[in-house]
TILO-663916 format. One record per residue: residue in three letters; z negated, x, y negated of N, C-alpha, C, O, CB in turn. Coordinates in steps of 0.2 Angstrom, whole numbers, padded with zeros to 4 digits, always signed. Each point is the difference from the previous one (the first is absolute). Glycine has a CB too. Layout:
% TILO-663916
ALAZXYZXYZXYZXYZXY ...
This chain:
% TILO-663916
MET-0010+0200-0418-0004-0006+0007+0005+0000+0002-0001+0003+0006-0008-0012-0010 ARG+0014+0008+0004+0006-0001+0004+0001+0005+0005+0002-0001+0006+0002-0004-0016 ARG-0005+0013+0008-0001+0003+0005-0005+0001+0004+0002-0001+0006+0002+0004-0011 HIS-0009-0003+0004-0006-0001+0003+0000-0008+0008-0002-0001+0005-0003+0009-0021 ASP+0009-0013+0011+0002-0005+0007+0006-0001+0006+0001-0003+0005-0007-0003-0013 ALA+0010+0012+0003+0004+0002+0005-0001+0005+0006+0003+0000+0005+0003-0003-0014 SER-0012+0008+0009-0002+0004+0002-0005-0002+0006+0000+0002+0006+0003+0003-0016 ARG-0006-0011+0005-0005-0005+0007+0006-0002+0004+0000+0003+0005-0011-0010-0011 GLN+0016+0002+0005+0005-0002+0005+0002+0004+0005+0000-0001+0007+0004-0004-0015 GLY-0004+0010+0005+0004+0007+0003-0006+0001+0006+0002+0000+0006+0004+0007-0019 VAL-0012-0005+0011-0005-0001+0006-0003-0006+0004-0004+0001+0005+0003+0009-0012 GLN+0001-0014+0006+0002-0007+0003+0004-0001+0004-0002-0001+0006+0002-0003-0015 SER+0009+0006+0008+0003-0001+0002+0000+0004+0008+0002-0003+0005+0003+0000-0017 ARG-0008+0009+0012-0001+0007+0002-0004-0002+0006+0002+0002+0006-0002+0006-0019 ARG-0007-0014+0012-0006+0001+0005+0003-0005+0002-0002-0002+0006-0008+0006-0010 ALA+0016-0008+0001+0002-0005+0005+0004+0003+0007+0001-0001+0006+0000-0007-0017 GLY+0001+0011+0008+0007+0004+0005-0003+0003+0006+0003+0000+0005+0004+0004-0016 GLU-0014-0002+0010-0005+0006+0004-0002-0008+0003+0002-0001+0006-0007+0014-0015 ALA+0001-0017+0006-0001-0005+0005+0003-0004+0006-0003-0003+0004-0001+0005-0012 ALA+0011-0001+0005+0005-0005+0005+0002+0008+0005+0001-0003+0006+0006-0010-0017 LEU-0006+0017+0012+0000+0005+0004-0008+0001+0006-0001+0000+0006+0009+0006-0018 ARG-0011-0007+0007-0007+0000+0005+0000-0006+0006-0002+0000+0005-0006+0004-0017 ALA+0010-0008+0007-0002-0007+0003+0007+0002+0008-0001+0001+0006-0004-0014-0021 LEU+0014+0015+0011+0004+0000+0005-0002+0007+0008+0002+0001+0006+0007-0007-0020 MET-0014+0010+0010+0001+0007+0006-0003-0002+0007+0002+0004+0004-0004+0004-0015 PRO-0004-0012+0012+0000-0002+0007+0004-0003+0001+0001+0000+0007-0010+0000-0006 LEU+0014-0003-0003+0007-0005+0004+0003+0007+0002+0002+0001+0006+0001-0014-0014 LEU-0001+0017+0002+0003+0006+0003+0000+0004+0004+0005+0002+0003-0005-0004-0009 ILE-0009+0003+0009-0001+0002+0005+0002-0001+0006+0002+0003+0005-0009-0001-0012 ALA+0004-0008+0006+0003-0008+0007+0005+0001+0002+0001+0000+0006-0004-0008-0011 THR+0009+0010+0002+0005-0002-0001+0003+0009+0004+0005+0001+0003-0007-0013-0014 THR-0001+0015+0010+0003+0009+0002-0005+0000+0010+0002+0001+0006-0002+0009-0026 VAL-0005-0012+0017-0003+0001+0009+0002-0004+0005+0000+0001+0006-0010+0003-0010 LEU+0013-0011+0001+0004-0003+0004+0009+0002+0003+0002+0001+0006-0011-0010-0012 ILE+0011+0011+0000+0007+0003-0001-0001+0005+0007+0004+0001+0004-0001-0003-0019 THR-0008+0006+0014-0002+0004+0002-0001+0001+0008+0003+0004+0004-0007-0004-0017 ALA-0002-0005+0016+0000-0003+0005+0004-0001+0005-0002+0001+0006-0002-0004-0013 CYS+0010+0000+0004+0004-0002+0003+0008+0004+0001+0006-0003+0002-0014-0007-0006 SER+0006+0016+0003+0006+0003+0001-0001+0004+0008-0005+0000+0003+0009+0002-0018 GLU+0003+0000+0017-0002+0002+0008-0002+0007-0001+0002+0004-0004+0005-0011+0010 GLN-0012+0007+0000-0003+0007+0000+0003+0003+0008+0000-0003+0006-0013+0000-0016 ILE+0016+0008+0009+0001+0004+0007-0005+0005+0003+0000+0006-0002+0010-0008-0002 ILE-0014+0001+0010-0006+0004+0002+0003+0004+0005+0004-0004+0004-0013-0003-0007 LYS+0008+0015+0004-0001+0003+0006-0004+0001+0004-0004+0004-0003+0009-0002-0002 ARG-0006-0002+0009-0002+0003+0003+0000+0005+0007+0005+0000+0003-0007-0009-0010 GLY-0002+0013+0009+0002+0004+0003+0001+0007-0001-0003+0003-0005+0006-0012+0008 HIS+0001+0011+0001+0004+0007+0000+0006+0001-0005+0004-0004+0002-0007+0004+0012 GLN+0005+0002-0019+0004-0001-0004+0003+0008+0000-0001+0005-0004-0006-0016-0002 PHE+0013+0010+0011+0001+0009-0001+0009-0001-0003+0003-0005+0000-0011+0013+0015 ARG+0009+0000-0018+0007+0000-0003+0002+0005+0006-0003+0004+0004+0003-0005-0021 GLU+0008+0000+0016+0004+0003+0006+0000+0009-0001+0004+0003+0004+0005-0015-0003 SER-0013+0015-0004-0003+0006+0001-0007+0000+0004-0001+0006+0003+0008-0004-0014 ASP-0010-0005+0012-0005-0001+0005+0002-0001+0006-0004+0002+0004-0002-0004-0012 VAL+0011-0002+0009+0004+0002+0007+0002+0003+0003+0000+0001+0006+0002-0005-0007 ALA+0002+0009-0005+0004+0003+0002-0002+0006+0004+0004+0004+0003+0001-0010-0010 GLN-0013+0008+0005-0007+0005-0003+0000+0001+0011+0000+0005+0003-0012-0011-0019 ILE+0013+0000+0017-0003+0001+0008+0007+0002+0003+0005-0001-0003-0015-0009+0003 TYR+0009+0013+0005+0006+0003+0006-0003+0002+0004-0005+0003-0001+0014-0001-0003 PRO-0004-0003+0012-0001-0001+0006-0004+0009+0001+0001+0005-0003+0011-0017+0007 GLY-0017+0010+0001-0003+0008+0000-0008-0001-0003-0005+0002+0003+0020+0005-0007 MET-0017-0010-0001-0003-0001-0007-0007-0003+0008+0000-0004+0005+0012+0001-0022 GLY-0017+0007+0014-0010-0002+0004+0000-0006-0005+0001+0000-0006-0010+0014+0010 GLN+0006-0019+0001-0005-0005-0002-0006+0001-0010+0000-0003-0005+0002+0004+0022 GLU-0004+0003-0014-0004+0003-0007+0004+0002-0006-0002+0000-0006-0006+0005+0014 GLN+0014-0003-0007+0005+0002-0003+0004-0006-0006+0000+0000-0007+0001+0008+0018 VAL+0001-0014-0006+0002-0006-0002-0007-0003-0005+0000-0002-0006+0009+0000+0018 ARG-0016+0001-0007-0004-0003-0004+0000+0003-0010+0000-0004-0005-0007+0003+0019 LEU+0006+0010-0013+0001+0000-0007+0004-0001-0007-0001-0001-0006-0003+0006+0014 VAL+0010-0005-0004+0007-0003-0002+0000-0007-0004+0001-0002-0006+0003+0008+0018 LEU-0006-0010-0005+0000-0007-0002-0005-0006-0001+0000-0005-0002+0010+0008+0006 GLY-0016+0002+0001-0009-0004-0002-0002-0002+0007+0005+0000+0004-0003-0007-0017 THR-0007+0004+0014-0002-0004+0006+0005-0006-0001+0001-0004-0005-0014+0008+0006 PRO+0016-0004+0006+0004-0006+0003-0004-0007-0002-0005+0000-0002+0008+0008+0013 THR+0003-0014-0011-0005-0005+0000-0002-0002+0009-0005-0002+0003+0011-0003-0016 THR+0001+0008+0014-0003-0002+0009+0002+0004+0003+0005+0003-0002-0005-0014+0003 THR-0005+0013+0007+0006+0005+0005-0002-0004+0004-0004-0005-0001+0005+0018+0000 THR+0005-0011+0007+0000-0004+0007+0003+0005+0004+0003+0005-0002-0001-0019-0001 SER-0004+0013+0009+0004+0007+0006+0008-0005+0004+0001-0006+0001-0018+0014+0005 ILE+0020-0003-0006+0007-0003+0004+0001+0005+0005+0002+0006-0001+0004-0013-0010 GLY-0006+0004+0014+0004+0005+0007-0006+0005+0002-0005-0002+0002+0019+0002-0007 ASN-0012+0010+0004-0006+0001+0001+0001+0003-0008-0002+0006-0002+0000-0005+0017 GLY+0003-0004-0019+0000+0003-0008-0005-0005-0005-0004-0004+0001+0019+0007+0000 SER-0013+0000-0004-0005-0005-0006+0006-0002-0009+0005+0002-0001-0020+0008+0006 ALA+0012-0014-0008+0005-0004-0005-0006-0002-0007-0005-0003+0001+0014-0004+0010 TYR-0008+0010-0016-0004-0001-0005+0005-0004-0004+0006+0001+0000-0014+0011+0000 TYR+0004-0018-0003+0003-0006-0003-0002-0001-0009-0006-0002-0001+0007-0003+0016 TYR+0003+0006-0019-0002-0002-0006+0003-0008-0004+0005-0001-0002-0006+0016+0002 ILE-0002-0017+0000+0000-0005-0004+0001-0005-0009-0004-0001-0004+0000+0006+0015 SER+0009-0006-0011+0000+0000-0009+0002-0009+0001+0000-0004+0006+0006+0022-0012 SER-0004-0019+0002-0001-0008-0002+0000-0002-0006-0004+0004-0004-0001-0006+0013 THR+0010-0003-0012+0000-0001-0006+0002-0008+0000+0005-0003+0004-0003+0017-0008 GLU-0008-0018-0002+0001-0006+0000+0000-0001-0009-0002+0003-0005-0004-0005+0019 ARG+0010-0005-0011-0001-0004-0009-0002-0005+0001+0000-0004+0004+0009+0007-0008 GLN-0014-0005-0003-0004-0005-0003-0001-0002-0006-0001+0004-0004-0003-0002+0012 VAL+0003-0008-0009+0001-0002-0007-0005-0005+0000-0001-0004+0004+0014+0006-0007 ALA-0017+0000-0004-0005-0005-0003-0005+0003+0007-0002+0006+0002+0009-0019-0008 PHE-0010+0004+0007-0007+0003+0006+0003-0004+0005-0004-0004+0002-0009+0007-0008 MET+0018-0003+0008+0005-0002+0006-0002+0006+0005-0001+0006-0002+0012-0013-0005 LYS-0010+0005+0015+0001+0005+0005+0005+0005+0000+0006-0002+0002-0010-0007+0003 GLY+0004+0013-0006+0008+0003+0001+0001+0002+0007-0004-0002+0005+0004+0007-0015 SER+0006-0002+0008+0004+0000+0007+0005+0007+0000+0005+0001-0003-0006-0015+0002 GLU-0002+0017+0007+0003+0006+0001+0009+0001+0001+0004-0003+0004-0018+0005+0001 VAL+0017+0003-0011+0006-0001+0000+0005+0008+0004+0006+0001-0001-0010-0012-0011 ASP+0000+0014+0015+0002+0006+0001-0005+0002+0005-0005-0003-0001+0009+0004-0010 ARG-0005+0002+0017-0005+0006+0004+0002+0006+0002+0002-0002+0005-0006-0006+0000 GLN+0005+0014-0005-0001+0005+0002-0002+0004+0004-0005+0004-0002+0007-0008-0004 VAL+0000+0006+0013-0003+0003+0004+0001+0008+0000+0006+0001+0000-0005-0012+0006 LEU-0004+0015-0006+0001+0008+0002-0003+0001+0007-0005-0002+0001+0004+0006-0014 ALA+0007-0001+0018-0003+0001+0007+0002+0006+0000+0006+0002-0002-0005-0013+0008 VAL-0008+0016-0002+0002+0006-0001-0001+0000+0009-0006-0002+0001+0003+0007-0016 TYR+0007-0002+0019+0001+0001+0007-0004+0006+0003+0001+0004-0005+0010-0009+0003 PHE-0014+0007+0005-0004+0006+0001+0001+0001+0009+0000-0005+0004-0009+0002-0017 THR+0010+0009+0015+0002+0002+0005-0005+0000+0007-0006-0002-0002+0014+0008-0006 PRO-0009-0005+0012-0007+0002+0005-0005+0005-0004-0006+0001+0000+0014-0001+0014 THR-0003+0004-0017-0005+0005-0004+0001+0000-0003+0002+0006-0002-0004-0001+0005 GLN+0001-0010-0007-0002-0001-0007+0004+0002-0006-0001+0002-0006-0009+0000+0011 THR+0015-0001-0002+0003+0003-0006+0008-0007-0003+0002-0003+0004-0006+0021+0003 VAL+0006-0018-0012+0002-0004-0004+0009+0000+0005+0005+0003-0001-0015+0000-0013 ASP+0009-0007+0016+0007-0003+0005+0006-0003-0003+0006+0001+0000-0013-0004+0008 ARG+0005-0002-0012+0005-0005-0006-0002-0003-0005-0006-0001+0002+0012+0000+0005 VAL-0005-0002-0013-0001-0003-0004+0005-0005+0000+0006+0000+0000-0013+0009-0006 ALA+0002-0014+0005+0005-0009+0000-0005-0005-0008-0005-0002+0000+0007+0000+0019 GLN+0003+0000-0025-0001-0005-0003+0002-0005+0001+0006-0001+0003-0006+0007-0009 TYR-0004-0012+0006+0000-0007+0002-0001-0003-0006-0004+0001-0004+0000+0000+0015 GLY+0011-0006-0010-0001-0007-0007+0004-0006+0003+0004+0000+0004-0004+0009-0015 MET-0003-0012+0007+0005-0008+0003+0006-0001-0004-0001-0002-0006-0009-0005+0008 GLN+0017+0010+0002+0005-0004-0002+0003-0003+0003+0003+0001+0005-0002+0005-0010 ASP+0000-0012+0001+0005-0006+0002-0005-0003+0006+0002-0001+0006+0012+0007-0010 GLY-0022-0009+0002-0004-0001+0005+0001+0006+0010-0001-0003+0006+0003-0010-0017 LYS-0002+0019+0009+0002+0002+0008-0004+0009-0005+0001+0003-0005+0015-0013+0013 VAL-0021+0010-0002-0003+0009-0001+0006+0003+0000+0006+0000+0003-0017+0001+0004 PHE+0010+0002-0011+0007+0005-0002-0001+0009-0001-0002+0002-0005+0006-0015-0005 ASP-0004+0016+0012-0001+0008-0001+0005+0003-0007+0007+0001+0000-0010+0001+0017 PHE-0001-0001-0020+0004+0003-0007+0001+0008+0000+0003+0003-0005-0010-0013-0002 VAL+0004+0012+0013+0001+0006+0000+0007+0003+0003+0004+0005-0002-0015-0005+0001 SER+0010-0005+0008+0008+0001+0005+0003-0005-0001+0005+0000+0004-0008+0005+0004 ARG+0002-0008-0012+0006-0008-0001+0002-0006+0008+0004-0004+0002+0004+0015-0013 THR-0015-0010+0013+0002-0004+0006-0007-0006+0002-0006+0001-0002+0015+0012+0006 THR-0005-0017+0000-0007-0005-0002-0002+0002+0008+0005+0002+0003-0002-0014-0013 PRO-0008+0011+0014-0005+0000+0005+0004-0004+0005+0001-0006-0001-0012+0007-0005 ALA+0013+0003+0012+0001-0005+0003-0004-0005+0005-0003+0003+0004+0010+0005-0006 PRO-0007-0017+0002-0007-0003+0006-0002+0004+0007+0003+0002+0004+0003-0013-0007 GLY-0013+0012+0002-0002+0004+0006+0002+0005+0001+0001+0001+0006-0003-0007-0003 GLY+0002+0011-0009+0001+0006-0003-0008+0004+0001-0004-0004+0001+0014-0001-0009 LYS-0011+0012+0008-0007+0002-0001-0005-0001-0005-0006+0000+0000+0012+0006+0005 GLU+0000-0008-0010-0005-0001-0006+0000-0006-0002+0000-0001-0006+0002+0011+0002 ASP-0002-0016+0008-0001-0007-0001-0006-0002-0001+0000-0006-0003+0008+0006+0009 GLY-0014+0001-0004-0008-0002+0000-0001-0001-0006+0001-0005-0002-0004+0011+0011 ILE+0001+0001-0012-0006+0002-0007+0007-0005-0005-0001-0006-0002-0008+0022+0004 LEU+0015-0013-0004+0006-0002-0002+0000-0010+0000-0001-0003-0004+0008+0017+0008 LYS-0006-0015+0001+0002-0007+0000-0009-0006-0002+0001-0006-0002+0011+0010+0013 GLN-0020+0000-0010-0002-0001-0003-0004+0001-0009-0005-0001-0002+0007+0000+0014 LEU+0002+0003-0013-0002+0002-0006+0008-0005-0006-0001-0004-0006-0007+0020+0012 PHE+0012-0016-0004+0006-0003-0002-0002-0009+0002+0003-0004-0003+0006+0016+0003 ARG-0013-0013+0005+0001-0006+0003+0000-0008-0003+0003-0005+0002-0009+0013+0005 ASN+0002-0007-0014+0001-0005-0006+0000+0001-0005-0003-0004-0004-0001+0000+0008 LEU+0008+0008-0006+0004+0000-0004+0006-0004-0002+0003-0003+0005-0008+0010-0002 GLY+0008-0009-0009+0004-0006+0000-0002-0008+0004+0004-0004+0002+0004+0015-0004 THR-0013-0010+0003-0002-0005+0004-0006-0007-0002-0006+0001+0001+0010+0009+0006 LYS-0002-0016-0010-0006-0003-0002-0008-0005+0006+0000-0004+0005+0013+0002-0016 GLN-0018+0004+0009-0002-0003+0004-0004-0008+0000-0004-0001-0005+0004+0014+0007 ILE+0000-0016+0001+0000-0004-0002-0009-0004+0000-0003-0003-0004+0017+0005+0007 PHE-0017-0001+0003-0007+0002+0000-0005+0008-0003+0002+0006+0001+0002-0015+0009 GLY-0008+0007-0013-0005+0007-0002+0004+0004-0007+0005-0002-0002-0009+0005+0017 ASP+0000+0002-0017+0005+0003-0005+0005+0003+0002+0004+0002-0005-0011-0002-0001 
């Protein structure tokens, strides 16, 4: 009879343990959701290039060849007698439900001659708060021929807006 009582107590203690686990399960799930919701997220937008993609573009290529290698540009513009394709990418950091903040922006510019062949390639980014060409390692001078579109693309990077979004 003692053996029967011992097995009954074992079953009861096992059932009590399972009930406690079932009671804790929603708490564990809620804690997991909260921890993952508060983690930092890195969001990448636009064209994401590797160095090998940029290396495939060389002077003399036609516009269609550039589109085949890099895809459709984010924007195009006319510069002097030629034109340019701009491929823009950005990286944003966001925590939980807070508004994200942009931590990096890259612009790959492909400049074309009047005959629609590649003249040169430049990759712009932000370094110390100034527009910087990573290919030639130079910063454009104010009033230069590239001042227009790049200044517009980078003008709000790093500024805090008081009114509006």
